[in-house]
PyMOL Python script that loads the backbone (N, CA, C, O; Angstrom):
from pymol import cmd

cmd.read_pdbstr("""\
ATOM      1  N   UNK A   1     149.926  82.775  56.611  1.00  0.00           N
ATOM      2  CA  UNK A   1     149.737  83.575  55.376  1.00  0.00           C
ATOM      3  C   UNK A   1     151.112  83.884  54.666  1.00  0.00           C
ATOM      4  O   UNK A   1     152.134  84.032  55.336  1.00  0.00           O
ATOM      5  N   UNK A   2     151.109  83.976  53.288  1.00  0.00           N
ATOM      6  CA  UNK A   2     152.532  84.014  53.031  1.00  0.00           C
ATOM      7  C   UNK A   2     152.685  85.315  52.377  1.00  0.00           C
ATOM      8  O   UNK A   2     152.021  86.320  52.122  1.00  0.00           O
ATOM      9  N   UNK A   3     153.937  84.809  52.212  1.00  0.00           N
ATOM     10  CA  UNK A   3     155.108  86.841  51.971  1.00  0.00           C
ATOM     11  C   UNK A   3     153.571  87.458  50.803  1.00  0.00           C
ATOM     12  O   UNK A   3     153.038  88.425  51.346  1.00  0.00           O
ATOM     13  N   UNK A   4     153.154  87.232  49.991  1.00  0.00           N
ATOM     14  CA  UNK A   4     152.842  87.981  49.173  1.00  0.00           C
ATOM     15  C   UNK A   4     151.273  88.818  49.906  1.00  0.00           C
ATOM     16  O   UNK A   4     150.908  89.993  49.861  1.00  0.00           O
ATOM     17  N   UNK A   5     150.705  87.703  50.483  1.00  0.00           N
ATOM     18  CA  UNK A   5     149.471  88.253  51.108  1.00  0.00           C
ATOM     19  C   UNK A   5     149.971  89.195  52.288  1.00  0.00           C
ATOM     20  O   UNK A   5     149.189  90.140  52.387  1.00  0.00           O
ATOM     21  N   UNK A   6     151.303  89.286  53.486  1.00  0.00           N
ATOM     22  CA  UNK A   6     151.507  89.552  54.103  1.00  0.00           C
ATOM     23  C   UNK A   6     151.915  91.428  53.988  1.00  0.00           C
ATOM     24  O   UNK A   6     151.656  92.459  54.607  1.00  0.00           O
ATOM     25  N   UNK A   7     152.743  90.966  52.707  1.00  0.00           N
ATOM     26  CA  UNK A   7     153.505  92.381  52.257  1.00  0.00           C
ATOM     27  C   UNK A   7     151.953  93.523  51.347  1.00  0.00           C
ATOM     28  O   UNK A   7     151.896  94.747  51.460  1.00  0.00           O
ATOM     29  N   UNK A   8     150.984  92.721  50.592  1.00  0.00           N
ATOM     30  CA  UNK A   8     149.791  93.377  50.478  1.00  0.00           C
ATOM     31  C   UNK A   8     149.236  94.317  51.567  1.00  0.00           C
ATOM     32  O   UNK A   8     149.299  95.547  51.573  1.00  0.00           O
ATOM     33  N   UNK A   9     148.661  93.477  52.520  1.00  0.00           N
ATOM     34  CA  UNK A   9     147.899  93.742  54.092  1.00  0.00           C
ATOM     35  C   UNK A   9     149.071  95.072  53.821  1.00  0.00           C
ATOM     36  O   UNK A   9     148.594  96.139  53.437  1.00  0.00           O
ATOM     37  N   UNK A  10     150.479  94.981  54.015  1.00  0.00           N
ATOM     38  CA  UNK A  10     151.045  95.845  55.185  1.00  0.00           C
ATOM     39  C   UNK A  10     151.026  97.030  54.166  1.00  0.00           C
ATOM     40  O   UNK A  10     150.574  98.078  54.627  1.00  0.00           O
ATOM     41  N   UNK A  11     151.484  97.054  52.714  1.00  0.00           N
ATOM     42  CA  UNK A  11     150.927  97.893  52.240  1.00  0.00           C
ATOM     43  C   UNK A  11     149.796  98.884  52.236  1.00  0.00           C
ATOM     44  O   UNK A  11     150.004 100.033  52.626  1.00  0.00           O
ATOM     45  N   UNK A  12     148.441  98.448  51.755  1.00  0.00           N
ATOM     46  CA  UNK A  12     147.248  97.940  52.422  1.00  0.00           C
ATOM     47  C   UNK A  12     147.227  99.509  53.619  1.00  0.00           C
ATOM     48  O   UNK A  12     146.864 100.678  53.493  1.00  0.00           O
ATOM     49  N   UNK A  13     147.823  98.694  54.709  1.00  0.00           N
ATOM     50  CA  UNK A  13     147.503  99.421  55.958  1.00  0.00           C
ATOM     51  C   UNK A  13     148.635 100.687  56.150  1.00  0.00           C
ATOM     52  O   UNK A  13     148.200 101.631  56.811  1.00  0.00           O
ATOM     53  N   UNK A  14     149.939 100.809  55.684  1.00  0.00           N
ATOM     54  CA  UNK A  14     150.222 102.171  55.085  1.00  0.00           C
ATOM     55  C   UNK A  14     149.837 103.230  54.514  1.00  0.00           C
ATOM     56  O   UNK A  14     149.978 104.369  54.959  1.00  0.00           O
ATOM     57  N   UNK A  15     149.134 102.799  53.107  1.00  0.00           N
ATOM     58  CA  UNK A  15     148.597 103.589  52.428  1.00  0.00           C
ATOM     59  C   UNK A  15     147.081 104.411  53.179  1.00  0.00           C
ATOM     60  O   UNK A  15     146.828 105.607  53.317  1.00  0.00           O
ATOM     61  N   UNK A  16     146.218 103.064  53.585  1.00  0.00           N
ATOM     62  CA  UNK A  16     145.288 103.832  54.530  1.00  0.00           C
ATOM     63  C   UNK A  16     145.598 105.191  55.639  1.00  0.00           C
ATOM     64  O   UNK A  16     144.947 106.183  55.967  1.00  0.00           O
ATOM     65  N   UNK A  17     146.961 104.632  56.004  1.00  0.00           N
ATOM     66  CA  UNK A  17     147.488 105.755  57.121  1.00  0.00           C
ATOM     67  C   UNK A  17     147.879 107.084  56.105  1.00  0.00           C
ATOM     68  O   UNK A  17     147.944 108.264  56.448  1.00  0.00           O
ATOM     69  N   UNK A  18     148.031 106.716  55.243  1.00  0.00           N
ATOM     70  CA  UNK A  18     148.785 107.913  54.657  1.00  0.00           C
ATOM     71  C   UNK A  18     147.952 108.630  53.908  1.00  0.00           C
ATOM     72  O   UNK A  18     148.135 109.821  53.656  1.00  0.00           O
ATOM     73  N   UNK A  19     146.838 107.850  53.443  1.00  0.00           N
ATOM     74  CA  UNK A  19     146.036 108.595  52.817  1.00  0.00           C
ATOM     75  C   UNK A  19     144.866 109.420  54.033  1.00  0.00           C
ATOM     76  O   UNK A  19     144.352 110.371  53.445  1.00  0.00           O
ATOM     77  N   UNK A  20     144.509 109.349  55.020  1.00  0.00           N
ATOM     78  CA  UNK A  20     144.336 109.655  56.725  1.00  0.00           C
ATOM     79  C   UNK A  20     145.339 111.154  56.759  1.00  0.00           C
ATOM     80  O   UNK A  20     144.848 112.247  57.041  1.00  0.00           O
ATOM     81  N   UNK A  21     146.200 111.036  56.558  1.00  0.00           N
ATOM     82  CA  UNK A  21     147.484 111.730  56.780  1.00  0.00           C
ATOM     83  C   UNK A  21     146.572 113.517  55.785  1.00  0.00           C
ATOM     84  O   UNK A  21     146.151 114.645  56.040  1.00  0.00           O
ATOM     85  N   UNK A  22     146.737 112.722  54.851  1.00  0.00           N
ATOM     86  CA  UNK A  22     146.467 113.686  53.546  1.00  0.00           C
ATOM     87  C   UNK A  22     145.289 114.333  53.839  1.00  0.00           C
ATOM     88  O   UNK A  22     145.120 115.551  53.801  1.00  0.00           O
ATOM     89  N   UNK A  23     144.393 113.407  54.165  1.00  0.00           N
ATOM     90  CA  UNK A  23     142.753 114.579  54.412  1.00  0.00           C
ATOM     91  C   UNK A  23     142.823 115.460  55.504  1.00  0.00           C
ATOM     92  O   UNK A  23     142.263 116.555  55.568  1.00  0.00           O
ATOM     93  N   UNK A  24     143.612 114.883  56.455  1.00  0.00           N
ATOM     94  CA  UNK A  24     143.784 115.765  57.858  1.00  0.00           C
ATOM     95  C   UNK A  24     144.774 116.428  57.492  1.00  0.00           C
ATOM     96  O   UNK A  24     144.758 117.319  58.341  1.00  0.00           O
ATOM     97  N   UNK A  25     145.748 116.672  56.750  1.00  0.00           N
ATOM     98  CA  UNK A  25     146.595 118.193  55.799  1.00  0.00           C
ATOM     99  C   UNK A  25     145.784 118.667  55.244  1.00  0.00           C
ATOM    100  O   UNK A  25     145.627 119.667  55.944  1.00  0.00           O
ATOM    101  N   UNK A  26     144.804 118.781  54.166  1.00  0.00           N
ATOM    102  CA  UNK A  26     144.049 119.201  53.915  1.00  0.00           C
ATOM    103  C   UNK A  26     145.198 118.996  52.328  1.00  0.00           C
ATOM    104  O   UNK A  26     145.777 119.978  51.865  1.00  0.00           O
ATOM    105  N   UNK A  27     145.304 117.947  51.862  1.00  0.00           N
ATOM    106  CA  UNK A  27     146.709 118.245  50.475  1.00  0.00           C
ATOM    107  C   UNK A  27     145.240 117.398  49.715  1.00  0.00           C
ATOM    108  O   UNK A  27     145.026 116.232  50.047  1.00  0.00           O
ATOM    109  N   UNK A  28     144.680 117.814  49.112  1.00  0.00           N
ATOM    110  CA  UNK A  28     144.240 117.514  47.841  1.00  0.00           C
ATOM    111  C   UNK A  28     144.824 116.838  46.620  1.00  0.00           C
ATOM    112  O   UNK A  28     144.304 116.256  45.668  1.00  0.00           O
ATOM    113  N   UNK A  29     145.649 117.013  46.842  1.00  0.00           N
ATOM    114  CA  UNK A  29     146.720 116.364  45.244  1.00  0.00           C
ATOM    115  C   UNK A  29     146.852 115.370  45.867  1.00  0.00           C
ATOM    116  O   UNK A  29     146.242 114.419  45.379  1.00  0.00           O
ATOM    117  N   UNK A  30     147.710 115.046  47.274  1.00  0.00           N
ATOM    118  CA  UNK A  30     148.004 113.576  48.140  1.00  0.00           C
ATOM    119  C   UNK A  30     146.709 112.675  47.938  1.00  0.00           C
ATOM    120  O   UNK A  30     146.648 111.569  47.400  1.00  0.00           O
ATOM    121  N   UNK A  31     145.587 113.508  48.566  1.00  0.00           N
ATOM    122  CA  UNK A  31     144.442 112.628  48.892  1.00  0.00           C
ATOM    123  C   UNK A  31     144.026 111.784  47.167  1.00  0.00           C
ATOM    124  O   UNK A  31     143.688 110.606  47.042  1.00  0.00           O
ATOM    125  N   UNK A  32     144.115 112.352  46.531  1.00  0.00           N
ATOM    126  CA  UNK A  32     143.901 111.636  44.638  1.00  0.00           C
ATOM    127  C   UNK A  32     145.260 110.559  44.687  1.00  0.00           C
ATOM    128  O   UNK A  32     145.025 109.351  44.696  1.00  0.00           O
ATOM    129  N   UNK A  33     146.494 110.986  44.715  1.00  0.00           N
ATOM    130  CA  UNK A  33     147.250 109.968  45.187  1.00  0.00           C
ATOM    131  C   UNK A  33     147.004 108.914  45.916  1.00  0.00           C
ATOM    132  O   UNK A  33     146.857 107.795  45.425  1.00  0.00           O
ATOM    133  N   UNK A  34     146.966 109.051  46.592  1.00  0.00           N
ATOM    134  CA  UNK A  34     147.057 107.628  47.695  1.00  0.00           C
ATOM    135  C   UNK A  34     145.664 106.871  47.892  1.00  0.00           C
ATOM    136  O   UNK A  34     145.482 105.837  48.533  1.00  0.00           O
ATOM    137  N   UNK A  35     144.465 107.838  46.998  1.00  0.00           N
ATOM    138  CA  UNK A  35     143.341 107.046  47.406  1.00  0.00           C
ATOM    139  C   UNK A  35     143.232 105.851  45.801  1.00  0.00           C
ATOM    140  O   UNK A  35     142.648 104.784  45.612  1.00  0.00           O
ATOM    141  N   UNK A  36     144.409 107.020  44.633  1.00  0.00           N
ATOM    142  CA  UNK A  36     144.530 106.170  43.399  1.00  0.00           C
ATOM    143  C   UNK A  36     145.490 104.649  43.551  1.00  0.00           C
ATOM    144  O   UNK A  36     145.389 103.675  42.805  1.00  0.00           O
ATOM    145  N   UNK A  37     146.370 104.785  44.676  1.00  0.00           N
ATOM    146  CA  UNK A  37     146.965 103.608  45.121  1.00  0.00           C
ATOM    147  C   UNK A  37     146.355 102.651  45.975  1.00  0.00           C
ATOM    148  O   UNK A  37     146.850 101.524  45.982  1.00  0.00           O
ATOM    149  N   UNK A  38     144.909 102.999  47.038  1.00  0.00           N
ATOM    150  CA  UNK A  38     144.771 102.177  47.596  1.00  0.00           C
ATOM    151  C   UNK A  38     143.425 101.378  46.743  1.00  0.00           C
ATOM    152  O   UNK A  38     142.864 100.319  47.027  1.00  0.00           O
ATOM    153  N   UNK A  39     143.161 102.369  45.564  1.00  0.00           N
ATOM    154  CA  UNK A  39     141.997 101.582  44.588  1.00  0.00           C
ATOM    155  C   UNK A  39     142.740 100.315  44.360  1.00  0.00           C
ATOM    156  O   UNK A  39     142.303  99.214  44.695  1.00  0.00           O
ATOM    157  N   UNK A  40     144.118 100.562  43.654  1.00  0.00           N
ATOM    158  CA  UNK A  40     144.866  99.762  43.233  1.00  0.00           C
ATOM    159  C   UNK A  40     145.232  98.566  43.943  1.00  0.00           C
ATOM    160  O   UNK A  40     144.918  97.452  43.522  1.00  0.00           O
ATOM    161  N   UNK A  41     145.907  98.756  45.042  1.00  0.00           N
ATOM    162  CA  UNK A  41     146.208  97.694  45.933  1.00  0.00           C
ATOM    163  C   UNK A  41     144.473  96.861  46.526  1.00  0.00           C
ATOM    164  O   UNK A  41     144.446  95.713  46.971  1.00  0.00           O
ATOM    165  N   UNK A  42     143.496  97.543  46.419  1.00  0.00           N
ATOM    166  CA  UNK A  42     142.549  96.731  46.819  1.00  0.00           C
ATOM    167  C   UNK A  42     142.276  95.836  45.418  1.00  0.00           C
ATOM    168  O   UNK A  42     142.043  94.630  45.337  1.00  0.00           O
ATOM    169  N   UNK A  43     142.372  96.714  44.471  1.00  0.00           N
ATOM    170  CA  UNK A  43     141.941  95.776  43.185  1.00  0.00           C
ATOM    171  C   UNK A  43     143.021  94.462  42.941  1.00  0.00           C
ATOM    172  O   UNK A  43     142.469  93.431  42.557  1.00  0.00           O
ATOM    173  N   UNK A  44     144.676  94.397  43.149  1.00  0.00           N
ATOM    174  CA  UNK A  44     145.295  93.784  43.195  1.00  0.00           C
ATOM    175  C   UNK A  44     144.852  92.162  44.541  1.00  0.00           C
ATOM    176  O   UNK A  44     144.957  90.958  44.306  1.00  0.00           O
ATOM    177  N   UNK A  45     144.460  92.739  45.621  1.00  0.00           N
ATOM    178  CA  UNK A  45     143.922  91.917  46.370  1.00  0.00           C
ATOM    179  C   UNK A  45     142.767  90.903  46.157  1.00  0.00           C
ATOM    180  O   UNK A  45     142.595  89.799  46.675  1.00  0.00           O
ATOM    181  N   UNK A  46     141.978  91.625  45.194  1.00  0.00           N
ATOM    182  CA  UNK A  46     140.340  91.231  45.268  1.00  0.00           C
ATOM    183  C   UNK A  46     141.095  90.028  44.020  1.00  0.00           C
ATOM    184  O   UNK A  46     140.354  89.093  43.720  1.00  0.00           O
ATOM    185  N   UNK A  47     142.580  90.066  43.297  1.00  0.00           N
ATOM    186  CA  UNK A  47     142.075  89.985  41.991  1.00  0.00           C
ATOM    187  C   UNK A  47     143.359  88.255  42.465  1.00  0.00           C
ATOM    188  O   UNK A  47     143.795  87.313  41.803  1.00  0.00           O
ATOM    189  N   UNK A  48     143.426  88.513  43.300  1.00  0.00           N
ATOM    190  CA  UNK A  48     144.706  87.440  44.527  1.00  0.00           C
ATOM    191  C   UNK A  48     143.731  86.560  45.281  1.00  0.00           C
ATOM    192  O   UNK A  48     144.155  85.436  45.551  1.00  0.00           O
ATOM    193  N   UNK A  49     142.165  86.946  45.778  1.00  0.00           N
ATOM    194  CA  UNK A  49     141.600  86.217  46.943  1.00  0.00           C
ATOM    195  C   UNK A  49     142.344  86.560  47.613  1.00  0.00           C
ATOM    196  O   UNK A  49     143.285  85.780  47.763  1.00  0.00           O
ATOM    197  N   UNK A  50     142.393  87.891  48.410  1.00  0.00           N
ATOM    198  CA  UNK A  50     143.181  88.091  49.628  1.00  0.00           C
ATOM    199  C   UNK A  50     141.939  89.541  49.962  1.00  0.00           C
ATOM    200  O   UNK A  50     141.922  90.575  49.295  1.00  0.00           O
ATOM    201  N   UNK A  51     140.907  89.203  51.261  1.00  0.00           N
ATOM    202  CA  UNK A  51     140.155  89.463  51.646  1.00  0.00           C
ATOM    203  C   UNK A  51     140.470  90.682  52.674  1.00  0.00           C
ATOM    204  O   UNK A  51     140.919  90.412  53.788  1.00  0.00           O
ATOM    205  N   UNK A  52     140.204  92.166  52.246  1.00  0.00           N
ATOM    206  CA  UNK A  52     141.118  93.101  53.252  1.00  0.00           C
ATOM    207  C   UNK A  52     140.671  92.878  54.600  1.00  0.00           C
ATOM    208  O   UNK A  52     139.561  92.375  54.778  1.00  0.00           O
ATOM    209  N   UNK A  53     141.614  93.284  55.846  1.00  0.00           N
ATOM    210  CA  UNK A  53     140.417  93.120  57.014  1.00  0.00           C
ATOM    211  C   UNK A  53     140.437  91.929  57.680  1.00  0.00           C
ATOM    212  O   UNK A  53     140.363  91.860  58.907  1.00  0.00           O
ATOM    213  N   UNK A  54     140.549  90.804  56.812  1.00  0.00           N
ATOM    214  CA  UNK A  54     140.552  89.647  57.142  1.00  0.00           C
ATOM    215  C   UNK A  54     141.675  88.864  58.608  1.00  0.00           C
ATOM    216  O   UNK A  54     141.367  88.179  59.583  1.00  0.00           O
ATOM    217  N   UNK A  55     143.089  89.431  58.074  1.00  0.00           N
ATOM    218  CA  UNK A  55     144.212  89.491  58.855  1.00  0.00           C
ATOM    219  C   UNK A  55     144.374  90.718  59.835  1.00  0.00           C
ATOM    220  O   UNK A  55     144.067  91.896  59.647  1.00  0.00           O
ATOM    221  N   UNK A  56     144.817  90.243  60.692  1.00  0.00           N
ATOM    222  CA  UNK A  56     145.664  91.320  61.473  1.00  0.00           C
ATOM    223  C   UNK A  56     147.537  91.678  61.085  1.00  0.00           C
ATOM    224  O   UNK A  56     148.433  90.882  61.368  1.00  0.00           O
ATOM    225  N   UNK A  57     147.648  92.357  60.743  1.00  0.00           N
ATOM    226  CA  UNK A  57     149.145  92.798  59.873  1.00  0.00           C
ATOM    227  C   UNK A  57     149.669  93.558  61.625  1.00  0.00           C
ATOM    228  O   UNK A  57     150.762  94.107  61.758  1.00  0.00           O
TER     229      UNK A  57
END
""", "prot")
cmd.dss("prot")
cmd.show_as("cartoon", "prot")
cmd.util.cbc("prot")
cmd.orient("prot")
């Protein structure tokens, strides 16, 4: 796995964790921010042929 893929997958994992925490805290604004970030990261992954969930980070 190259550095780009590893970094992207790590950012996705961290953002998923942050999103979950925001939901648990009931912070609707932060949920929107984190969901937007996650959507952008997943789009970037798709554009570069990175299968999210195909690797363990």
